[in-house]
N, C-alpha and C positions, 0 to 999 in steps of 0.2 A: 553580508554573506548571502550569496545566491544559493538556494537549496533546491535541487531537482531530485525528486524521488521516483523518476520515471526515466530509465536509461533507453529502453526501446520497447516497442510493441512486437510480440512474437505471434500473436493470434488475435483475430478480430472477426466478429459478425455484428449484426444489428443489435443483438441482445447480450453479448458477452465480449470480454476482452481479457487477454493475458499479457502482462507486462513484466519486465524484470528490472531490478535495481541491484547493482553490484555494490557491496559494502567494502570500502577501502579504508585502511588505517590512516590515510591522509585526510580524511574528512574531519573538518574542524569540530563538529559536535562530539566526536568520539574522544576528544582530549579530556572532556569533563565527565563522560558517561561510560564507564568509570575508569580512572587512570590505570588501575591494576587489573581490570577485567572489562575491556571495551566491548560494548554491545550497542546495537541499533536501538535507540529509545522506542518504547512502545507507541508513543504518540506519533513518531515518524512512520511506524508501520501502518497506522491508520491513515496518515497523510499520503502514503504510497497508494493505498486503496482509493482515496479521494482523487488523487491525480489520475489514476487509471479510469475512474468513473467519468471525470471531466473529459478525458480523451475519448471515451466511448461515445458520449453524447455530443461531443464537439462544442461544449459550452464552458470555456475556461473561466468564466466569471462567476460560476456557481460557488456557493460557500457551504460549509458543513452546517446542517441544521440540527441534526440529532444523530446519536449513535446508540444502538442497543444490542444486547446479547453478545457483547464483546468478550472473547476468551483469548487469553494468551497461552501459548503452549511451549515455545522454545525460543532461546536467545538466538540472535543473528550476529555472528562475529565477523570482524574484518577478514576478507578473503572469501566469504560466502556470498551468495546471491539470494535476494528475496524474490520469489516468483509469485506475482499477484494475479489472482483470478477474480474478476468482478462480473456479476450478472445484473442486468436491469430487471427489476421486479415490477414496478409500475410507475406511471406518471400520474400525478395528481395536480392538475393545473400547471403551474410553473415549477413545482417541486418534483424530484425524481427519487425513488427509493431503489436501493441496491443491496445485494448480498455480496460480501467479499470474503476471500480466504487467501492467505499467503503461506506458501511452503518455503522450504529452504533447499537450495542447491549448494552442496559442499564445495570446498576449494578444488576438488578433483573434477567438478563439473556435473556430477551425478546428483539427482534428487535424493535427499535423505528421507527414507521411508518413514511415514508417521510423524514427520517433523512440521506440524502446523505451527507457524509462528504467531498468527493472529487470525481470528475469524469474527464475523459479526454482520449486522445490518446497519445501514446508515441512509440518511436522507440529505440530498443536496438541494439547496433552495437559492433563489436569486438574492443578491445582496440588496438590502433595503437600508437607505440612509435617511 
């Protein structure tokens, strides 16, 4: 299964990026999470922030090094869109620290006020083998 949690970039500067990920009921992972109440898994919300951060710095081979202060606030259901905002906080050698937050756009296309799905800080680092 190929999983892309970045549908498109809607805003970008040197230090921040805004991306979107539409959640469709046809996505394979929703079949098990949960059959009677399908929602975007929390770990995929974090992965959407990671994908946006990789796109921001133009380094697709960075991996997630650490996550902290993660807060979940709202489910994201099929038909809704995850709107991801990521800001670059600092570079420390080859590692990069970010702050991310994802809101929810309803099926009608409007942002749902106060609907933060996930927020937190995270570090991406080079893959070491």
